[in-house]
C-alpha positions as CSV (number, residue, x, y, z in Angstrom):
1,M,0.0,-0.2,0.3
2,R,1.3,3.5,-0.7
3,K,0.8,6.8,1.3
4,I,0.1,10.1,-0.7
5,V,1.8,12.8,1.2
6,K,2.3,16.4,-0.8
7,Y,4.4,19.3,-0.3
8,F,5.0,22.0,-2.8
9,V,8.1,24.0,-2.9
10,S,8.6,27.4,-4.4
11,A,11.9,29.7,-4.4
12,A,9.9,31.9,-2.8
13,L,7.2,30.1,-1.0
14,C,6.8,26.3,0.6
15,L,3.3,24.9,1.0
16,V,3.2,21.9,2.6
17,A,0.2,19.4,3.6
18,V,-0.1,16.0,5.0
19,C,-3.0,14.1,3.5
20,G,-4.3,11.4,2.0
21,C,-5.2,13.2,-1.4
22,K,-4.5,11.3,-5.1
23,N,-2.0,12.6,-7.3
24,G,-2.1,16.2,-8.5
25,D,-5.0,17.4,-6.1
26,L,-3.3,20.2,-5.1
27,S,-6.1,21.2,-2.7
28,G,-6.1,21.5,1.3
29,Y,-2.2,22.9,1.3
30,I,-0.9,25.0,4.1
31,A,1.1,28.2,3.4
32,I,4.5,27.8,5.4
33,K,7.0,31.1,4.5
34,T,10.1,30.6,3.9
35,T,11.6,31.9,6.9
36,D,10.2,29.5,9.4
37,I,11.0,26.2,7.9
38,G,11.2,24.3,11.1
39,L,8.4,21.8,10.3
40,D,8.1,19.7,13.2
41,V,4.1,19.9,12.7
42,N,4.7,18.3,9.4
43,A,6.7,15.1,9.6
44,I,6.3,11.8,8.1
45,E,5.1,9.5,11.3
46,D,3.8,6.3,12.0
47,I,5.7,4.3,9.4
48,D,4.9,0.8,9.8
49,A,8.2,-1.2,11.5
50,Q,7.6,-4.6,10.2
51,E,6.0,-4.3,6.2
52,P,6.2,-0.1,5.9
53,S,4.4,0.9,2.7
54,D,5.7,3.4,0.1
55,V,5.3,7.1,0.6
56,S,5.1,9.4,-2.7
57,V,5.7,13.1,-2.2
58,I,4.2,15.5,-4.8
59,V,7.6,18.1,-5.3
60,D,6.1,21.3,-7.4
61,C,8.6,23.7,-8.1
62,E,9.5,26.3,-10.4
63,N,13.0,25.4,-10.6
64,A,15.3,22.2,-10.7
65,W,15.5,20.8,-7.3
66,I,17.1,17.7,-5.4
67,A,16.2,15.6,-2.6
68,Q,17.8,13.3,-0.6
69,V,17.7,11.3,2.9
70,S,19.6,11.3,5.9
71,D,19.7,7.3,6.6
72,D,20.4,4.0,4.4
73,W,17.4,2.4,5.8
74,M,15.0,4.8,3.1
75,T,15.8,5.6,0.0
76,V,14.3,8.4,-2.4
77,S,13.4,7.9,-6.4
78,P,13.9,10.1,-7.8
79,N,16.2,12.6,-6.1
80,Y,16.4,15.3,-8.3
81,G,14.1,17.1,-11.0
82,G,13.5,20.2,-12.9
83,G,10.6,22.7,-13.0
84,G,7.1,21.9,-12.7
85,K,5.3,18.9,-10.4
86,C,7.0,15.5,-9.7
87,V,6.1,12.5,-7.4
88,V,8.9,11.2,-5.6
89,T,8.6,7.8,-3.6
90,L,10.3,7.0,-0.4
91,T,10.8,3.6,0.6
92,F,11.4,2.0,3.9
93,L,13.6,-1.3,5.5
94,P,11.7,-3.3,7.8
95,N,12.7,-2.3,11.4
96,F,13.0,-5.8,12.9
97,K,15.5,-8.8,12.9
98,N,12.9,-11.3,13.9
99,D,9.8,-12.1,15.8
100,E,11.4,-12.0,19.3
101,T,13.3,-8.8,18.8
102,D,12.5,-5.7,19.9
103,M,13.8,-2.5,18.0
104,A,13.2,0.9,18.9
105,A,11.8,3.2,16.9
106,R,14.3,5.5,14.7
107,S,14.4,9.0,13.1
108,G,15.6,10.7,10.0
109,E,15.2,13.3,7.6
110,L,14.1,14.1,4.1
111,T,15.6,17.4,2.8
112,I,14.2,19.3,-0.6
113,A,16.6,22.2,-1.8
114,S,15.9,24.5,-4.9
115,H,18.0,27.4,-5.1
116,G,18.8,28.3,-1.5
117,T,15.3,27.2,-0.2
118,V,15.7,24.0,1.9
119,L,13.0,22.1,3.2
120,T,13.6,19.1,5.6
121,I,10.8,16.8,6.8
122,P,11.7,14.6,9.9
123,I,10.5,11.2,9.4
124,R,10.0,8.7,12.1
125,Q,9.5,4.9,11.7
126,N,7.7,2.7,14.1
127,G,10.1,-0.1,16.0
128,F,8.5,-3.4,15.9
129,I,7.6,-5.5,19.3
130,G,7.4,-9.3,18.2
131,E,5.1,-11.6,20.4
132,K,7.0,-12.3,23.7
133,K,7.2,-15.9,23.7
134,E,8.0,-17.3,27.6
135,V,11.8,-18.9,27.4
136,V,12.2,-21.7,29.5
137,S,15.9,-22.2,30.3
138,L,17.5,-25.4,30.3
139,G,20.2,-23.9,32.2
140,G,22.7,-25.3,29.5
141,I,22.7,-27.7,26.5
142,P,21.9,-31.3,27.6
143,D,22.3,-33.7,24.8
144,A,22.9,-34.0,20.9
145,A,19.6,-32.6,19.8
146,E,19.6,-29.6,21.8
147,F,23.2,-28.9,20.9
148,K,22.3,-28.7,17.1
149,A,19.4,-26.5,17.8
150,F,21.6,-24.0,19.7
151,A,24.1,-24.1,16.4
152,D,20.8,-23.3,14.1
153,A,19.5,-20.5,16.3
154,A,23.1,-18.6,16.4
155,T,23.6,-19.3,13.2
156,A,20.2,-17.8,12.0
157,G,20.8,-14.8,14.7
158,L,17.9,-15.8,17.2
159,S,17.9,-15.6,20.8
160,V,19.9,-18.4,22.3
161,E,18.2,-17.8,26.1
162,R,17.3,-21.4,26.3
163,W,20.6,-22.5,26.7
164,T,22.1,-19.7,28.7
165,N,22.8,-20.3,32.2
166,T,20.5,-17.3,33.6
167,E,23.4,-16.9,36.0
168,T,26.5,-16.9,34.6
169,K,25.3,-15.4,31.2
170,A,27.2,-18.4,29.1
171,V,25.7,-20.8,26.8
172,E,27.0,-24.2,28.6
173,L,27.5,-27.8,27.9
174,L,25.5,-30.3,30.5
175,A,27.1,-33.3,29.1
176,D,29.5,-35.1,26.4
177,I,27.9,-35.0,23.3
178,D,28.5,-36.8,20.1
179,I,27.4,-34.9,17.3
180,S,28.3,-37.6,14.5
181,A,24.3,-37.8,13.7
182,Y,24.9,-34.5,12.2
183,S,27.7,-35.1,9.8
184,P,28.8,-33.2,7.7
185,W,28.5,-30.6,10.4
186,S,27.5,-26.9,9.2
187,P,30.3,-24.6,11.2
188,I,28.2,-22.2,13.9
189,C,27.8,-18.7,12.7
190,L,29.2,-19.4,9.3
191,A,30.8,-16.4,7.9
192,T,34.0,-14.8,6.6
193,S,37.2,-12.9,7.7
194,T,40.2,-12.1,6.5
195,N,43.7,-12.7,8.0
196,A,43.6,-8.7,9.2
197,G,40.3,-9.4,10.7
198,A,37.9,-8.1,8.3
199,V,34.2,-10.4,9.3
200,K,31.4,-10.6,6.8
201,G,28.6,-12.7,8.0
202,D,27.0,-12.9,11.9
203,A,29.8,-14.2,13.3
204,Y,30.0,-15.9,17.2
205,D,30.4,-13.1,19.7
206,G,28.5,-14.8,22.4
207,V,30.3,-16.7,25.4
208,F,30.5,-20.5,25.1
209,D,31.6,-22.7,28.3
210,G,32.4,-26.1,27.9
211,K,32.3,-26.8,31.5
212,G,34.5,-29.6,31.2
213,H,32.6,-31.4,28.5
214,T,33.4,-33.2,25.4
215,I,32.1,-32.7,21.7
216,K,33.2,-35.8,19.8
217,G,32.4,-36.8,16.4
218,L,32.9,-33.6,14.5
219,S,33.0,-33.8,10.7
220,I,33.6,-31.4,8.4
221,T,33.6,-32.0,4.3
222,E,33.8,-29.1,2.3
223,N,34.4,-28.9,-1.5
224,N,35.1,-25.5,-3.3
225,P,34.4,-23.1,-0.5
226,A,33.6,-19.7,-0.7
227,A,36.5,-17.2,0.2
228,G,37.7,-16.7,3.4
229,T,35.2,-18.8,5.1
230,G,36.1,-20.5,8.5
231,Y,35.8,-24.1,9.3
232,G,35.5,-26.0,12.6
233,L,33.2,-26.3,15.2
234,F,32.2,-22.7,15.2
235,S,33.2,-20.9,12.0
236,V,34.3,-17.4,13.2
237,V,34.2,-15.7,16.7
238,Q,34.5,-12.4,16.5
239,G,34.4,-10.8,20.1
240,G,33.7,-13.8,21.7
241,V,34.5,-16.5,24.1
242,I,35.0,-20.0,23.7
243,R,36.6,-21.9,27.3
244,N,36.6,-25.1,29.2
245,L,35.9,-26.9,26.2
246,T,37.2,-30.4,24.1
247,V,36.4,-31.3,20.7
248,E,37.3,-34.2,19.0
249,A,37.2,-34.3,15.2
250,S,36.7,-37.4,13.2
251,N,37.9,-35.6,10.2
252,I,37.7,-31.9,9.1
253,A,38.7,-31.9,5.5
254,V,38.5,-28.7,2.9
255,V,39.1,-29.6,-0.8
256,N,40.1,-27.0,-3.3
257,P,39.6,-23.8,-1.9
258,D,39.7,-20.9,-4.9
259,C,43.2,-20.1,-4.7
260,S,42.7,-16.7,-6.4
261,S,42.2,-14.1,-4.1
262,A,44.4,-12.8,-1.3
263,N,42.5,-14.2,1.4
264,N,40.7,-17.6,1.6
265,V,39.8,-20.5,3.9
266,H,40.5,-20.9,7.6
267,I,40.5,-24.2,9.0
268,G,40.8,-25.0,12.9
269,T,39.3,-27.8,15.1
270,I,37.7,-25.0,17.9
271,A,37.2,-22.6,15.1
272,G,38.1,-21.1,11.6
273,A,38.7,-17.9,12.6
274,L,39.1,-15.9,15.9
275,V,38.8,-12.0,15.8
276,K,39.2,-9.7,18.8
277,G,38.2,-12.8,21.2
278,S,39.8,-15.7,23.2
279,I,40.0,-19.4,23.7
280,S,40.7,-20.7,26.6
281,N,41.3,-24.1,28.3
282,C,40.2,-26.1,25.2
283,T,41.6,-28.9,24.0
284,A,41.1,-30.1,20.1
285,K,41.9,-33.9,19.5
286,S,41.7,-36.2,16.1
287,A,40.1,-38.9,16.4
288,G,41.5,-42.4,15.1
289,D,42.9,-41.6,11.4
290,G,41.5,-38.2,11.4
291,S,43.1,-35.1,10.5
292,V,42.4,-31.5,10.2
293,S,43.8,-30.9,6.4
294,V,43.1,-28.6,3.4
295,K,44.2,-29.9,-0.4
296,I,45.0,-27.3,-2.8
297,Q,44.5,-28.6,-6.3
298,S,44.0,-25.0,-8.6
299,G,45.1,-21.3,-8.2
300,A,48.2,-20.1,-7.6
301,S,47.7,-17.5,-4.8
302,G,45.1,-17.4,-1.4
303,L,45.8,-17.3,1.7
304,Q,45.1,-20.7,4.1
305,T,45.7,-20.9,7.4
306,I,45.5,-24.1,9.3
307,G,45.6,-24.6,13.0
308,G,44.9,-26.9,15.6
309,I,42.7,-24.8,17.7
310,C,41.9,-22.0,15.3
311,G,43.1,-21.3,11.5
312,C,43.6,-17.8,11.8
313,A,43.9,-15.5,15.1
314,Y,43.7,-11.6,14.7
315,E,44.0,-9.9,18.1
316,S,43.0,-12.5,19.9
317,K,44.1,-15.2,22.8
318,L,44.7,-18.7,23.2
319,E,45.7,-19.7,26.7
320,G,45.6,-23.0,28.7
321,C,45.1,-24.7,25.2
322,T,46.3,-28.1,23.9
323,S,46.2,-29.8,20.6
324,G,46.5,-33.2,19.7
325,A,45.0,-32.8,16.4
326,T,46.9,-33.9,13.3
327,I,47.3,-30.6,10.4
328,L,47.9,-31.6,7.1
329,C,48.1,-29.5,4.0
330,Y,48.7,-31.3,0.1
331,N,49.3,-28.6,-2.2
332,E,49.8,-28.9,-5.4
333,T,49.8,-25.1,-7.0
334,N,50.1,-22.3,-4.5
335,A,54.0,-21.6,-4.3
336,N,53.3,-17.9,-2.5
337,N,54.2,-17.0,0.9
338,G,52.9,-14.8,3.6
339,G,49.3,-13.2,3.2
340,T,48.7,-15.3,0.0
341,G,50.5,-18.5,0.9
342,V,49.7,-21.4,3.2
343,S,50.4,-21.2,7.1
344,M,50.0,-24.0,9.7
345,G,50.3,-24.7,13.1
346,G,49.8,-26.9,16.0
347,L,47.8,-24.3,17.6
348,A,46.9,-21.4,15.1
349,G,47.6,-21.2,11.3
350,Y,48.2,-17.7,11.3
351,C,48.7,-15.2,14.0
352,N,48.4,-11.1,13.3
353,G,47.7,-8.6,15.1
354,S,48.6,-8.0,19.0
355,C,47.9,-12.0,19.6
356,E,49.0,-13.7,22.6
357,L,49.7,-17.4,23.0
358,T,49.7,-18.5,26.8
359,S,50.8,-21.5,28.3
360,C,49.3,-23.8,25.4
361,T,50.9,-27.2,24.3
362,N,50.7,-28.8,20.8
363,N,51.3,-32.7,20.9
364,G,49.8,-33.5,17.2
365,V,51.8,-33.8,13.9
366,V,51.7,-30.6,12.0
367,G,52.5,-31.8,8.3
368,A,54.1,-35.2,7.0
369,M,55.0,-37.3,4.5
370,V,51.9,-39.7,3.8
371,G,53.7,-42.3,1.6
372,D,54.8,-40.2,-1.4
373,E,52.2,-37.7,-0.9
374,R,53.6,-34.3,0.4
375,W,51.3,-33.3,3.0
376,G,53.5,-30.6,4.5
377,S,53.4,-28.1,1.8
378,A,52.7,-24.7,3.1
379,C,55.0,-21.8,2.9
380,R,55.3,-21.3,7.3
381,I,54.8,-24.0,9.6
382,G,55.4,-24.2,13.2
383,G,54.5,-26.4,16.5
384,F,52.8,-23.2,17.7
385,T,51.8,-21.4,14.9
386,G,52.9,-21.0,11.2
387,T,53.2,-17.4,10.8
388,T,53.3,-14.2,13.1
389,Q,52.3,-10.8,11.2
390,G,51.5,-8.7,14.3
391,L,53.3,-8.2,17.7
392,V,52.6,-11.6,19.1
393,K,53.7,-12.7,22.7
394,I,53.9,-16.5,23.1
395,T,54.9,-17.4,26.4
396,S,55.4,-20.7,28.5
397,C,53.9,-22.9,25.7
398,T,55.3,-26.0,24.6
399,N,55.8,-28.1,21.4
400,N,55.8,-32.2,21.8
401,G,54.8,-32.7,18.3
402,T,57.0,-34.0,15.3
403,I,56.6,-30.9,12.9
404,T,57.4,-31.9,9.0
405,G,58.0,-29.4,6.0
406,T,58.0,-30.5,2.7
407,C,58.4,-28.6,-0.7
408,I,55.5,-27.4,-2.4
409,C,54.4,-29.7,-4.5
410,T,54.7,-28.1,-7.9
411,S,57.6,-25.6,-7.0
412,D,61.1,-24.8,-5.4
413,K,59.5,-22.6,-3.2
414,T,61.1,-23.0,0.2
415,S,59.5,-23.8,3.3
416,R,60.0,-22.3,6.7
417,T,59.6,-24.9,9.3
418,A,60.3,-24.7,13.1
419,G,59.4,-25.9,16.6
420,F,57.9,-22.5,17.7
421,V,56.8,-19.8,14.7
422,G,57.7,-20.4,11.0
423,Y,58.3,-17.1,10.4
424,V,58.3,-13.9,12.5
425,N,57.6,-10.7,10.8
426,T,57.1,-7.9,13.2
427,A,59.7,-6.4,15.2
428,D,59.5,-6.7,19.6
429,S,57.7,-9.6,19.3
430,Q,58.4,-12.2,22.1
431,I,58.7,-15.8,22.7
432,T,59.4,-16.4,26.3
433,G,59.6,-19.5,28.4
434,C,58.8,-21.7,25.4
435,V,59.5,-25.4,25.4
436,N,60.6,-27.6,21.8
437,N,60.6,-31.5,22.2
438,G,59.5,-32.2,19.0
439,N,61.5,-33.2,16.0
440,I,61.8,-30.3,13.1
441,C,62.2,-32.0,9.7
442,F,62.2,-31.1,5.9
443,A,61.5,-33.6,3.8
444,P,63.0,-32.3,0.4
445,A,62.4,-33.0,-3.3
446,G,65.2,-32.8,-5.7
447,A,67.4,-29.6,-4.8
448,Y,64.2,-28.3,-3.2
449,G,65.1,-25.9,-0.1
450,G,63.8,-25.7,3.5
451,Y,64.6,-23.0,6.6
452,V,64.5,-25.4,9.1
453,G,65.0,-24.0,13.3
454,G,64.4,-25.5,16.7
455,M,62.7,-22.3,17.4
456,V,61.9,-20.1,14.5
457,G,62.3,-21.0,10.4
458,Q,62.7,-17.5,9.1
459,I,62.9,-14.2,10.7
460,A,61.9,-10.4,8.9
461,N,62.7,-8.5,12.3
462,A,64.6,-8.5,15.3
463,F,62.9,-9.8,18.1
464,V,63.7,-11.4,21.7
465,I,63.8,-15.2,22.2
466,D,64.2,-15.4,26.4
467,G,64.1,-18.3,28.9
468,C,63.4,-21.2,25.9
469,E,64.7,-24.4,25.2
470,T,64.6,-26.9,22.5
471,H,65.5,-30.8,23.0
472,G,64.3,-32.7,19.7
473,A,66.2,-33.2,16.1
474,I,66.7,-30.9,13.5
475,L,66.9,-32.6,10.2
476,C,67.1,-31.1,6.6
477,D,69.1,-32.7,3.2
478,L,69.8,-29.1,2.4
479,Y,72.9,-27.2,2.4
480,V,72.5,-23.7,0.5
481,D,73.6,-23.1,-3.2
482,G,72.2,-26.9,-3.6
483,H,74.4,-28.8,-1.8
484,F,73.1,-31.9,0.1
485,Y,74.1,-33.7,3.4
486,K,73.1,-36.9,1.0
487,R,71.9,-36.9,-2.3
488,G,71.5,-40.1,-4.1
489,D,75.1,-41.2,-4.5
490,S,76.7,-37.9,-3.6
491,S,79.9,-38.1,-1.8
492,E,78.7,-35.2,0.0
493,V,77.4,-37.9,2.8
494,V,78.7,-36.1,6.0
495,G,77.9,-38.7,8.5
496,S,79.1,-37.7,12.4
497,G,81.2,-35.2,10.9
498,L,78.6,-32.9,10.0
499,F,78.9,-29.1,10.3
500,T,83.2,-29.5,10.3
501,E,82.8,-26.4,8.0
502,N,84.3,-23.1,9.7
503,V,81.1,-21.1,10.7
504,D,82.6,-18.2,9.0
505,T,82.0,-19.8,5.8
506,D,79.0,-19.3,3.1
507,T,78.6,-23.3,2.8
508,F,76.7,-23.7,6.1
509,P,72.9,-25.1,6.2
510,E,69.9,-23.1,6.8
511,M,69.1,-25.1,9.8
512,G,69.6,-24.0,13.4
513,L,68.7,-24.8,17.0
514,V,67.3,-21.3,17.1
515,V,66.6,-20.6,13.4
516,G,67.2,-21.3,10.2
517,R,67.4,-18.4,8.1
518,P,68.4,-15.2,10.5
519,N,68.1,-12.9,7.5
520,S,70.7,-10.6,9.2
521,K,68.2,-9.1,11.8
522,A,69.8,-8.8,15.4
523,T,67.6,-10.7,17.3
524,T,68.1,-11.5,20.8
525,V,68.3,-14.7,22.4
526,K,69.0,-15.0,25.8
527,N,69.0,-17.7,28.7
528,C,68.2,-20.5,26.5
529,K,69.0,-24.3,26.7
530,F,69.9,-26.8,23.8
531,S,70.2,-30.1,23.4
532,G,69.1,-33.0,20.9
533,K,70.8,-33.6,17.6
534,I,70.9,-31.8,13.7
535,G,71.8,-33.7,10.5
536,A,70.3,-35.2,7.5
537,Y,66.7,-36.2,7.2
538,N,67.1,-39.1,4.8
539,D,70.4,-40.7,6.5
540,A,69.5,-41.8,10.0
541,T,73.5,-41.9,10.6
542,A,74.6,-38.4,9.4
543,F,73.8,-36.3,12.7
544,T,75.5,-34.9,15.1
545,V,74.9,-34.9,18.9
546,I,74.7,-31.5,20.6
547,T,77.2,-30.7,23.1
548,A,78.0,-28.4,25.5
549,D,81.3,-28.1,23.5
550,N,79.5,-27.5,19.7
551,F,75.9,-26.4,20.2
552,Q,77.0,-22.8,19.6
553,R,78.3,-23.6,16.5
554,F,74.8,-24.8,15.2
555,L,72.5,-22.2,16.9
556,Y,71.8,-20.1,13.4
557,G,71.9,-21.2,10.2
558,C,72.5,-19.8,6.3
559,T,75.5,-18.0,5.1
560,Y,77.9,-16.1,7.5
561,N,76.6,-12.9,6.3
562,R,73.2,-13.4,7.3
563,R,74.0,-15.2,10.9
564,K,76.4,-12.1,11.7
565,A,73.9,-10.0,13.2
566,V,72.1,-12.4,15.7
567,Q,75.6,-14.3,16.3
568,T,77.6,-10.7,17.5
569,N,74.5,-9.4,19.4
570,E,75.7,-8.3,22.5
571,A,72.4,-9.1,24.0
572,N,72.5,-12.9,23.4
573,T,73.9,-14.1,27.0
574,G,73.1,-16.6,29.2
575,N,72.6,-19.7,26.5
576,V,73.7,-23.2,27.9
577,Y,73.9,-26.7,26.7
578,G,71.4,-28.9,28.8
579,E,69.0,-31.6,27.9
């Protein structure tokens, strides 16, 4: 239904009326002088909230005029005209979300201007008050059917009061729950996010408390996913809190994401992406042979983030979390680095902004050779995270998992593989009190290369490593400049004499107890402890055991010029051998 409201606008005189007249009938106008434009009695009011009618305005003006509205919940068409009469139509969006949501009335303005004369017409749309339904709170989620109902309601933007503890105001689990009957699972609050935290869609922003319970049977299979989408129990958590929850996934598999844009999929067990939120005291597990995986078969450029807890974290916190999930990436086509490459980590694949990882543990495998298939085909891989792009603080975390980087399947691009972080980008980041007990490996193919570090794979800016330890094996078959510890029948099998070269030469491997490629950055490494062994990946006899006499020789990999800044940094003190 269309309401007709008529206005006459003249360069010398404004005539205004509010009436239900037919188009063209100009009777019944009230004369208003141009010096008195405060038209508080000539407003368009009582616009319906739920099914608003269009309102037509007749403009009769001697000269050209322009009309505009103040807010994007209404439009005016046409918004300009010449002399004479013209009917313009105001259209309004509904002012409600759903039948259980109260929406306040809202106000705006229609302004019509002609040759210095301005007519402002206040507009008011009513608020919608839906039928109030009495909600009987269960105090939490007692079973799988109610968990699915909660997930559907949260995703649709409906009230989750039914499953909310009225005292804590958190949605809580009341029991262990098996959701395998709802496979494949559709992530809660399906939304998209860039690695810089730009979210589209209704991300989860509430508090979800597992109360120590377990959700098992999570299975996600997605082919050709939309760019930026998050995959996990939750899709994208923005400003929300997930705590005290264990999630056991039988399988999370994303296949063939579109690697033709800068921001693609984020994959994790708890959440695909975490934006300005927190995940605390949560555990991720892979059941049986299950894994968190992505298989890239087309496109050469597109960010993929894969992690045990979450794929991408932006200005967020992970605290007291443990992952035992297996993290895998088979990558046939995307050989890029950084924001358009692939990052995978035991806890989070990619950390950006001011992120904090505190008292977390990775026990899961990150990257692997599965038969002849290279499921560690990422540019950046770490026991905690593949990439730290912003000012990140990692404190009191432990990696116990085997970390294996492989070459990208169709490229000689190098992989950065490490016990802590594959690639550290931002100055003044800090890694404090962390321990690596896992084996850190690069499995080469032909002459393809990799940077391997017990703590960090490669650094782009100086930062601080303080009070950390690494005790696993650091294994890689590649020297710089294409020389191998062992390559087929090559005579360069070094055996127990590995790394006998002078440290001032440029024939040093891109592997080290601290960092594989220091990139000439004066990183501070102090109060750290080292043991384990360092050697060849494909020859179990070609290694050197780390001792009190030799550990300093193996701290930093790569050419002397790239090692020099960190080796000569006077702040590097208190580093010792110790098992």
